[in-house]
GUBA-814503 format. One record per atom (N, C-alpha, C, O, CB): x, y, z; residue in one letter. Coordinates in steps of 0.05 Angstrom, whole numbers, padded with zeros to 5 digits, always signed. Glycine has a CB too. Example, Ala and Ser with C-alpha at 12.3 -4.5 7.8 and 13.67 -1.06 7.14 Angstrom:
! residues 2
+00264-00114+00156A/+00246-00090+00156A/+00264-00066+00156A/+00285-00066+00169A/+00226-00089+00181A/+00257-00045+00142S/+00273-00021+00143S/+00258+00001+00157S/+00268+00023+00161S/+00282-00012+00114S/
***
This chain:
! residues 192
-00054+02927-01074M/-00060+02913-01099M/-00042+02889-01102M/-00018+02890-01096M/-00057+02932-01123M/-00054+02867-01111Q/-00038+02843-01113Q/-00021+02844-01138Q/-00029+02856-01158Q/-00057+02818-01115Q/+00003+02833-01137P/+00020+02832-01161P/+00009+02812-01181P/-00005+02794-01174P/+00049+02824-01153P/+00015+02817-01206C/+00007+02799-01227C/+00028+02777-01230C/+00051+02782-01225C/+00003+02813-01254C/+00020+02753-01236W/+00039+02731-01240W/+00029+02714-01264W/+00005+02714-01270W/+00041+02714-01214W/+00048+02700-01277P/+00040+02684-01300P/+00025+02659-01291P/+00029+02648-01269P/+00065+02675-01316P/+00006+02650-01308Q/-00009+02625-01303Q/-00011+02610-01329Q/-00012+02623-01351Q/-00036+02631-01291Q/-00013+02584-01329R/-00018+02566-01350R/-00007+02573-01378R/+00002+02555-01392R/-00047+02563-01353R/-00006+02597-01386S/+00006+02605-01412S/+00019+02632-01408S/+00028+02638-01386S/-00016+02606-01435S/+00021+02647-01429S/+00033+02674-01426S/+00013+02694-01414S/+00019+02717-01411S/+00043+02684-01453S/-00011+02685-01407V/-00031+02703-01396V/-00024+02710-01368V/-00016+02693-01352V/-00059+02689-01397V/-00027+02735-01361R/-00022+02744-01333R/-00049+02745-01319R/-00070+02751-01331R/-00008+02771-01332R/-00049+02740-01293T/-00073+02742-01278T/-00067+02758-01253T/-00045+02756-01241T/-00084+02714-01270T/-00086+02774-01244C/-00082+02791-01221C/-00098+02781-01197C/-00096+02792-01175C/-00090+02819-01227C/-00115+02760-01201L/-00130+02749-01179L/-00127+02719-01180L/-00127+02708-01202L/-00159+02758-01180L/-00126+02705-01158P/-00124+02676-01159P/-00150+02664-01168P/-00172+02676-01166P/-00117+02665-01131P/-00148+02640-01179A/-00172+02625-01188A/-00188+02617-01163A/-00177+02613-01142A/-00164+02600-01204A/-00214+02615-01166V/-00231+02607-01145V/-00243+02580-01154V/-00254+02578-01175V/-00254+02628-01139V/-00239+02560-01137R/-00248+02533-01144R/-00267+02522-01123R/-00265+02529-01099R/-00224+02515-01148R/-00285+02506-01132G/-00302+02490-01114G/-00330+02501-01111G/-00335+02524-01118G/-00289+02490-01087G/-00347+02485-01101A/-00375+02492-01098A/-00378+02514-01077A/-00366+02513-01056A/-00392+02467-01091A/-00395+02533-01084G/-00402+02553-01064G/-00382+02575-01060G/-00386+02592-01043G/-00407+02540-01039G/-00360+02575-01074H/-00340+02596-01071H/-00343+02617-01093H/-00351+02610-01116H/-00311+02584-01072H/-00338+02641-01087R/-00339+02662-01107R/-00317+02682-01102R/-00307+02685-01079R/-00366+02675-01108R/-00310+02696-01122S/-00288+02715-01120S/-00300+02742-01111S/-00320+02751-01122S/-00273+02719-01146S/-00288+02754-01092E/-00297+02781-01082E/-00277+02801-01093E/-00253+02798-01089E/-00299+02782-01051E/-00287+02822-01106T/-00269+02843-01116T/-00268+02865-01095T/-00287+02870-01081T/-00279+02853-01143T/-00245+02879-01093P/-00241+02899-01072P/-00261+02922-01074P/-00268+02934-01054P/-00213+02909-01072P/-00271+02928-01098H/-00288+02951-01102H/-00318+02944-01099H/-00335+02962-01103H/-00283+02963-01129H/-00324+02920-01092R/-00352+02912-01090R/-00365+02925-01066R/-00354+02924-01043R/-00354+02881-01088R/-00388+02936-01070A/-00403+02949-01049A/-00415+02928-01030A/-00423+02907-01040A/-00426+02967-01060A/-00416+02933-01004P/-00427+02914-00986P/-00457+02910-00991P/-00471+02929-00999P/-00422+02922-00957P/-00467+02886-00987V/-00495+02880-00991V/-00509+02886-00964V/-00501+02875-00944V/-00500+02851-01000V/-00529+02903-00965R/-00544+02910-00941R/-00570+02895-00941R/-00584+02895-00961R/-00548+02941-00938R/-00578+02882-00919P/-00603+02868-00918P/-00627+02887-00920P/-00626+02909-00910P/-00605+02851-00893P/-00648+02878-00933S/-00672+02893-00935S/-00686+02893-00908S/-00685+02873-00894S/-00691+02881-00957S/-00699+02916-00901P/-00713+02917-00875P/-00735+02896-00874P/-00743+02886-00853P/-00725+02944-00870P/-00745+02888-00898A/-00767+02868-00899A/-00756+02840-00899A/-00772+02821-00900A/-00784+02872-00924A/-00730+02837-00898G/-00718+02810-00897G/-00708+02802-00924G/-00714+02815-00944G/-00738+02790-00887G/-00693+02780-00925P/-00680+02771-00950P/-00699+02761-00971P/-00692+02759-00995P/-00660+02750-00944P/-00724+02754-00964F/-00743+02743-00983F/-00766+02762-00989F/-00787+02753-00997F/-00753+02716-00973F/-00762+02788-00984A/-00783+02807-00986A/-00797+02807-01014A/-00821+02812-01015A/-00772+02835-00981A/-00782+02803-01035A/-00794+02805-01062A/-00805+02778-01071A/-00815+02777-01094A/-00773+02814-01081A/-00805+02758-01055Q/-00814+02732-01064Q/-00836+02721-01046Q/-00835+02725-01022Q/-00791+02712-01066Q/-00855+02707-01058T/-00874+02692-01042T/-00864+02663-01040T/-00844+02656-01053T/-00903+02692-01054T/-00877+02647-01023A/-00868+02619-01020A/-00868+02604-01046A/-00852+02586-01050A/-00886+02605-01000A/-00887+02611-01064T/-00888+02596-01089T/-00868+02607-01110T/-00865+02595-01131T/-00916+02597-01101T/-00856+02630-01104E/-00837+02641-01123E/-00808+02636-01116E/-00790+02650-01125E/-00841+02671-01125E/-00803+02617-01100G/-00775+02610-01095G/-00767+02607-01066G/-00745+02597-01060G/-00758+02630-01107G/-00784+02615-01047F/-00777+02614-01019F/-00769+02585-01011F/-00749+02581-00998F/-00800+02623-01002F/-00786+02566-01018K/-00780+02538-01011K/-00755+02528-01024K/-00739+02514-01011K/-00804+02520-01019K/-00750+02535-01049S/-00726+02526-01062S/-00701+02539-01050S/-00680+02526-01048S/-00727+02531-01092S/-00703+02564-01042I/-00680+02578-01029I/-00674+02564-01002I/-00651+02560-00996I/-00686+02608-01025I/-00695+02558-00987L/-00690+02544-00962L/-00678+02517-00966L/-00659+02509-00952L/-00716+02541-00946L/-00687+02503-00986A/-00675+02476-00993A/-00646+02479-01001A/-00630+02463-00993A/-00691+02462-01015A/-00640+02500-01016F/-00612+02505-01024F/-00595+02511-01000F/-00573+02500-00997F/-00611+02529-01044F/-00604+02528-00982R/-00589+02535-00958R/-00585+02510-00941R/-00563+02506-00930R/-00602+02557-00942R/-00606+02493-00939R/-00604+02469-00923R/-00583+02450-00935R/-00567+02438-00921R/-00631+02455-00921R/-00582+02449-00962A/-00563+02432-00976A/-00534+02442-00971A/-00516+02425-00968A/-00568+02430-01006A/-00530+02468-00971L/-00504+02479-00966L/-00494+02474-00937L/-00470+02471-00932L/-00503+02509-00972L/-00513+02473-00919N/-00505+02470-00891N/-00505+02441-00881N/-00498+02436-00858N/-00525+02486-00874N/-00512+02423-00898T/-00513+02395-00890T/-00486+02382-00891T/-00468+02392-00905T/-00533+02380-00908T/-00483+02361-00877K/-00457+02346-00877K/-00458+02324-00898K/-00438+02310-00902K/-00452+02333-00849K/-00480+02322-00913V/-00482+02302-00934V/-00463+02309-00957V/-00465+02332-00966V/-00512+02299-00944V/-00446+02291-00965P/-00428+02298-00988P/-00444+02304-01013P/-00463+02289-01020P/-00408+02275-00992P/-00436+02325-01027L/-00450+02332-01052L/-00432+02325-01076L/-00408+02328-01075L/-00456+02362-01052L/-00445+02316-01096A/-00432+02310-01122A/-00441+02332-01141A/-00461+02346-01136A/-00439+02282-01132A/-00427+02335-01163S/-00435+02354-01183S/-00437+02340-01210S/-00426+02319-01215S/-00414+02377-01185S/-00453+02353-01227H/-00457+02342-01254H/-00452+02364-01274H/-00466+02366-01294H/-00485+02329-01257H/-00433+02382-01268G/-00428+02404-01286G/-00406+02421-01276G/-00398+02420-01253G/-00453+02420-01291G/-00395+02437-01294Q/-00373+02455-01287Q/-00378+02482-01301Q/-00386+02483-01325Q/-00346+02443-01296Q/-00375+02504-01287H/-00379+02531-01298H/-00353+02547-01293H/-00343+02549-01271H/-00403+02545-01284H/-00342+02557-01315V/-00318+02573-01314V/-00324+02601-01325V/-00336+02603-01347V/-00295+02560-01330V/-00317+02622-01310V/-00321+02649-01319V/-00294+02664-01317V/-00279+02660-01298V/-00343+02664-01303V/-00289+02680-01337L/-00265+02696-01339L/-00272+02725-01344L/-00290+02731-01360L/-00245+02685-01360L/-00258+02743-01331D/-00259+02772-01338D/-00231+02779-01346D/-00211+02775-01332D/-00269+02789-01314D/-00229+02791-01370L/-00203+02798-01381L/-00202+02828-01389L/-00223+02840-01395L/-00196+02781-01406L/-00178+02839-01388T/-00174+02866-01398T/-00151+02865-01417T/-00136+02846-01419T/-00168+02886-01374T/-00148+02886-01433G/-00127+02887-01453G/-00136+02876-01480G/-00119+02871-01497G/-00103+02872-01443G/-00162+02872-01483Y/-00172+02862-01509Y/-00169+02884-01530Y/-00175+02907-01526Y/-00203+02854-01506Y/-00158+02876-01553V/-00154+02894-01575V/-00168+02881-01599V/-00163+02858-01606V/-00123+02899-01581V/-00186+02896-01611S/-00201+02886-01634S/-00182+02877-01656S/-00165+02892-01665S/-00220+02907-01644S/-00186+02852-01666P/-00169+02843-01688P/-00178+02854-01715P/-00165+02847-01736P/-00169+02813-01689P/-00199+02870-01716G/-00208+02881-01742G/-00237+02886-01742G/-00251+02882-01722G/-00200+02863-01765G/-00248+02894-01765P/-00276+02902-01766P/-00295+02878-01762P/-00318+02882-01754P/-00282+02914-01793P/-00286+02854-01767D/-00303+02830-01763D/-00296+02816-01738D/-00295+02791-01737D/-00301+02811-01787D/-00291+02831-01716E/-00282+02819-01691E/-00301+02798-01680E/-00293+02777-01671E/-00277+02840-01671E/-00327+02804-01682G/-00347+02785-01672G/-00346+02758-01686G/-00348+02737-01674G/-00375+02797-01674G/-00344+02760-01713A/-00342+02735-01729A/-00317+02720-01723A/-00318+02695-01721A/-00343+02742-01759A/-00295+02734-01719W/-00269+02721-01712W/-00272+02706-01685W/-00264+02683-01682W/-00246+02741-01711W/-00283+02720-01665V/-00287+02708-01638V/-00305+02684-01640V/-00300+02664-01627V/-00297+02729-01618V/-00327+02686-01655L/-00345+02663-01657L/-00331+02640-01669L/-00335+02617-01661L/-00370+02671-01674L/-00314+02644-01689T/-00298+02623-01701T/-00280+02610-01680T/-00277+02585-01679T/-00281+02633-01725T/-00267+02626-01664V/-00249+02616-01642V/-00265+02599-01623V/-00256+02577-01616V/-00235+02639-01627V/-00289+02608-01615L/-00306+02593-01597L/-00314+02566-01609L/-00313+02545-01596L/-00330+02609-01589L/-00323+02567-01634R/-00333+02543-01647R/-00310+02522-01651R/-00314+02498-01647R/-00345+02550-01675R/-00286+02532-01657E/-00263+02513-01660E/-00256+02501-01634E/-00249+02477-01633E/-00239+02528-01672E/-00257+02516-01612A/-00251+02505-01586A/-00271+02484-01578A/-00264+02463-01567A/-00250+02527-01564A/-00296+02489-01584V/-00317+02469-01578V/-00313+02444-01594V/-00315+02422-01584V/-00345+02481-01584V/-00307+02447-01620A/-00302+02424-01637A/-00279+02407-01627A/-00280+02382-01627A/-00296+02433-01666A/-00257+02420-01618R/-00234+02405-01608R/-00240+02391-01582R/-00228+02371-01575R/-00210+02424-01604R/-00259+02402-01567S/-00265+02390-01541S/-00282+02364-01543S/-00283+02348-01524S/-00280+02410-01524S/-00295+02361-01566G/-00313+02338-01569G/-00341+02343-01561G/-00359+02326-01564G/-00302+02315-01553G/-00347+02367-01551A/-00375+02375-01544A/-00391+02378-01570A/-00379+02383-01591A/-00376+02401-01527A/-00417+02375-01568R/-00434+02377-01591R/-00447+02405-01593R/-00462+02413-01575R/-00456+02355-01591R/-00440+02420-01614E/-00452+02446-01619E/-00480+02442-01630E/-00484+02426-01648E/-00434+02463-01638E/-00499+02457-01619V/-00526+02456-01630V/-00534+02482-01643V/-00553+02483-01659V/-00546+02450-01607V/-00521+02504-01637H/-00527+02530-01650H/-00504+02549-01643H/-00491+02547-01623H/-00554+02542-01640H/-00499+02568-01661A/-00479+02589-01656A/-00489+02616-01667A/-00502+02616-01688A/-00451+02582-01669A/-00484+02637-01653H/-00493+02664-01662H/-00474+02685-01651H/-00464+02682-01629H/-00522+02669-01653H/-00471+02706-01666V/-00456+02729-01657V/-00473+02754-01664V/-00485+02756-01685V/-00428+02731-01670V/-00472+02773-01646E/-00485+02799-01650E/-00464+02820-01645E/-00453+02822-01624E/-00510+02803-01631E/-00459+02836-01666S/-00439+02858-01664S/-00454+02884-01658S/-00476+02889-01668S/-00422+02860-01690S/-00441+02900-01641F/-00453+02926-01633F/-00436+02948-01643F/-00411+02949-01638F/-00457+02927-01602F/-00448+02967-01656D/-00432+02989-01669D/-00430+03014-01651D/-00417+03033-01659D/-00445+02997-01695D/-00442+03014-01628G/-00439+03036-01610G/-00463+03055-01612G/-00464+03075-01596G/-00414+03051-01616G/-00482+03051-01630V/-00505+03068-01632V/-00525+03063-01610V/-00532+03081-01595V/-00517+03066-01660V/-00535+03038-01609L/-00555+03031-01589L/-00542+03017-01565L/-00553+03019-01542L/-00575+03012-01601L/-00520+03005-01568S/-00505+02991-01547S/-00476+02999-01549S/-00468+03008-01571S/-00509+02960-01548S/-00461+02997-01528P/-00432+03003-01530P/-00419+02986-01551P/-00428+02963-01556P/-00418+03000-01503P/-00398+02996-01564P/-00384+02980-01585P/-00374+02953-01574P/-00363+02952-01552P/-00361+02995-01598P/-00377+02932-01589G/-00368+02906-01581G/-00384+02884-01594G/-00394+02887-01616G/-00369+02903-01551G/-00387+02862-01580F/-00402+02839-01591F/-00411+02821-01568F/-00401+02823-01545F/-00385+02824-01611F/-00429+02804-01574A/-00437+02781-01557A/-00437+02757-01575A/-00451+02757-01596A/-00465+02786-01543A/-00423+02736-01568A/-00421+02712-01584A/-00428+02688-01566A/-00419+02687-01543A/-00393+02708-01597A/-00443+02669-01577V/-00450+02646-01561V/-00451+02621-01578V/-00460+02622-01601V/-00478+02650-01548V/-00441+02600-01567V/-00443+02573-01579V/-00459+02556-01559V/-00450+02551-01537V/-00415+02560-01586V/-00483+02549-01568L/-00500+02531-01551L/-00491+02503-01554L/-00486+02493-01577L/-00530+02534-01558L/-00488+02489-01532L/-00479+02461-01532L/-00502+02444-01523L/-00521+02453-01510L/-00454+02457-01514L/-00501+02419-01530D/-00522+02401-01520D/-00520+02398-01490D/-00538+02387-01477D/-00521+02373-01534D/-00497+02406-01479E/-00494+02406-01449E/-00490+02434-01438E/-00481+02436-01415E/-00470+02388-01442E/-00498+02455-01451S/-00500+02482-01442S/-00489+02502-01462S/-00500+02504-01484S/-00487+02485-01415S/-00467+02517-01454H/-00459+02539-01472H/-00430+02548-01468H/-00417+02541-01448H/-00477+02563-01468H/-00421+02563-01488L/-00395+02577-01487L/-00402+02605-01498L/-00413+02607-01520L/-00372+02563-01503L/-00394+02626-01483S/-00401+02653-01493S/-00377+02672-01489S/-00360+02667-01472S/-00426+02664-01480S/-00378+02694-01504A/-00358+02715-01501A/-00373+02741-01505A/-00389+02744-01523A/-00334+02713-01521A/-00368+02761-01488H/-00381+02787-01490H/-00359+02808-01486H/-00342+02805-01469H/-00404+02791-01468H/-00360+02829-01503C/-00338+02848-01503C/-00347+02877-01505C/-00366+02883-01519C/-00320+02842-01526C/-00334+02894-01489Y/-00336+02923-01493Y/-00310+02930-01507Y/-00289+02936-01493Y/-00340+02938-01465Y/-00310+02931-01533S/-00286+02936-01549S/-00272+02962-01542S/-00248+02964-01540S/-00292+02936-01578S/-00288+02983-01538D/-00276+03010-01532D/-00262+03011-01506D/-00245+03028-01501D/-00298+03031-01533D/-00268+02993-01487R/-00255+02992-01461R/-00235+02970-01458R/-00220+02969-01439R/-00276+02989-01439R/-00235+02952-01478G/-00216+02929-01477G/-00224+02907-01457G/-00207+02892-01449G/-00189+02939-01469G/-00250+02906-01451W/-00260+02886-01432W/-00271+02862-01447W/-00285+02866-01467W/-00281+02898-01413W/-00265+02838-01438L/-00276+02814-01450L/-00283+02795-01427L/-00268+02790-01409L/-00255+02801-01469L/-00307+02784-01429A/-00317+02764-01410A/-00322+02738-01425A/-00334+02738-01446A/-00343+02773-01395A/-00312+02716-01414I/-00316+02689-01425I/-00331+02672-01405I/-00325+02674-01381I/-00289+02676-01434I/-00350+02657-01414D/-00367+02641-01396D/-00371+02614-01409D/-00381+02612-01432D/-00394+02655-01391D/-00363+02592-01395C/-00367+02565-01406C/-00380+02548-01385C/-00370+02545-01363C/-00340+02553-01416C/-00402+02535-01392F/-00416+02518-01374F/-00421+02491-01388F/-00433+02490-01409F/-00444+02530-01364F/-00411+02470-01376T/-00416+02443-01387T/-00429+02426-01365T/-00422+02429-01342T/-00390+02430-01398T/-00446+02408-01373C/-00459+02391-01353C/-00459+02362-01363C/-00478+02347-01358C/-00488+02400-01348C/-00437+02355-01375G/-00434+02327-01384G/-00405+02319-01379G/-00393+02327-01359G/-00441+02324-01414G/-00393+02305-01398G/-00366+02296-01395G/-00345+02315-01405G/-00321+02310-01402G/-00363+02270-01408G/-00354+02337-01417T/-00335+02356-01428T/-00322+02374-01407T/-00336+02383-01389T/-00348+02374-01449T/-00296+02378-01409N/-00281+02395-01390N/-00284+02424-01397N/-00271+02433-01417N/-00252+02386-01389N/-00299+02439-01382A/-00303+02468-01388A/-00277+02483-01386A/-00272+02502-01401A/-00324+02480-01368A/-00260+02476-01366E/-00234+02490-01364E/-00216+02485-01388E/-00202+02504-01397E/-00219+02480-01339E/-00217+02462-01400G/-00202+02456-01424G/-00211+02474-01448G/-00195+02484-01463G/-00204+02427-01432G/-00238+02477-01450I/-00248+02495-01471I/-00239+02523-01467I/-00230+02536-01486I/-00279+02493-01472I/-00242+02533-01443V/-00234+02561-01437V/-00204+02565-01441V/-00196+02585-01452V/-00241+02568-01407V/-00187+02545-01433D/-00158+02548-01438D/-00152+02549-01468D/-00134+02563-01476D/-00144+02524-01425D/-00167+02533-01484D/-00163+02533-01513D/-00170+02561-01524D/-00156+02572-01541D/-00181+02512-01526D/-00193+02572-01516V/-00201+02599-01525V/-00181+02620-01516V/-00173+02637-01532V/-00229+02606-01514V/-00172+02618-01492L/-00152+02637-01481L/-00126+02636-01497L/-00114+02656-01502L/-00147+02632-01452L/-00118+02612-01504S/-00093+02609-01520S/-00096+02622-01547S/-00077+02635-01556S/-00087+02579-01523S/-00119+02619-01560A/-00123+02632-01586A/-00123+02662-01583A/-00112+02676-01600A/-00150+02623-01598A/-00136+02673-01562F/-00136+02702-01558F/-00109+02713-01552F/-00101+02734-01563F/-00156+02709-01535F/-00094+02699-01534T/-00067+02710-01527T/-00047+02708-01550T/-00028+02723-01550T/-00057+02695-01503T/-00052+02690-01569S/-00034+02690-01592S/-00037+02715-01609S/-00019+02723-01623S/-00039+02664-01609S/-00061+02727-01608Q/-00067+02751-01623Q/-00063+02776-01606Q/-00057+02798-01616Q/-00095+02751-01634Q/-00067+02773-01579M/-00066+02796-01561M/-00049+02789-01537M/-00059+02781-01516M/-00095+02804-01551M/-00023+02792-01539P/-00005+02783-01518P/-00008+02799-01492P/+00001+02790-01471P/+00024+02786-01527P/-00020+02823-01493D/-00024+02839-01469D/-00050+02834-01454D/-00057+02848-01436D/-00022+02868-01475D/-00065+02813-01462L/-00090+02806-01449L/-00084+02797-01421L/-00065+02781-01416L/-00104+02783-01465L/-00099+02807-01402V/-00095+02801-01373V/-00120+02788-01362V/-00142+02799-01365V/-00087+02826-01357V/-00117+02766-01349V/-00140+02753-01335V/-00143+02767-01308V/-00125+02765-01290V/-00135+02722-01331V/-00165+02782-01304Q/-00170+02795-01279Q/-00183+02777-01259Q/-00180+02780-01234Q/-00187+02820-01284Q/-00199+02758-01269Q/-00213+02740-01252Q/-00218+02714-01267Q/-00225+02714-01290Q/-00240+02752-01241Q/-00214+02692-01253R/-00221+02666-01264R/-00235+02651-01241R/-00223+02646-01220R/-00196+02650-01274R/-00260+02643-01246A/-00275+02628-01225A/-00285+02602-01237A/-00294+02601-01260A/-00299+02645-01215A/-00282+02581-01222V/-00291+02554-01230V/-00310+02544-01209V/-00303+02543-01185V/-00266+02535-01234V/-00334+02537-01217M/-00354+02528-01198M/-00365+02501-01207M/-00369+02496-01231M/-00377+02548-01195M/-00369+02483-01188N/-00384+02459-01194N/-00413+02466-01195N/-00423+02482-01179N/-00378+02436-01173N/-00428+02454-01214R/-00456+02460-01218R/-00473+02434-01216R/-00462+02412-01215R/-00461+02474-01245R/-00499+02437-01216F/-00518+02415-01212F/-00510+02398-01188F/-00507+02374-01189F/-00520+02397-01237F/-00506+02412-01165L/-00498+02398-01140L/-00522+02382-01130L/-00545+02391-01131L/-00489+02419-01119L/-00516+02358-01121H/-00536+02340-01111H/-00523+02320-01092H/-00499+02316-01093H/-00551+02325-01134H/-00539+02308-01074P/-00528+02288-01056P/-00516+02265-01072P/-00527+02257-01092P/-00549+02278-01036P/-00493+02255-01062E/-00480+02233-01076E/-00499+02209-01075E/-00513+02203-01056E/-00453+02225-01063E/-00500+02195-01098E/-00517+02171-01100E/-00502+02146-01092E/-00478+02143-01098E/-00528+02168-01129E/-00516+02129-01077G/-00505+02103-01070G/-00480+02103-01055G/-00470+02082-01048G/-00502+02086-01093G/
***
């Protein structure tokens, strides 16, 4: 097991950040993916994605430099402790304030709290942006929190996530970042 070390703030992380297009974090407990006997495209016809998948693979294997027009940051955290009965509303407020400070334009915000009857206790909160979204989803009884921020304009998704993380760690000092992945999105050949 990797040792935990401090990063950016008082938050501890147990896995290094993953940066760049096409990279993803592999967790040690992940089951290996076994190919289907019918092949990797068994569930799709040519009109349901085969051509686009081939185009995507061709783009990844090409020597043509790719540019991006977006950034996607995902975090998995443990050690989340509910700040009270209105935890979903509190988290939505944190998300909305981070968006406002970033300069991104909010177009809608919603939180759904789960009491454990139909779904596990926790919440799902989302702030829709004119350039995508910021969301948080939590299993309160397990202390798990996932944050997801995708921007496809001039807004820095990492800055928004760092702002949210700072607000959470001020209330929950034992929060641990288990995974942080940063991906470039809307990849396309460089123009001109």
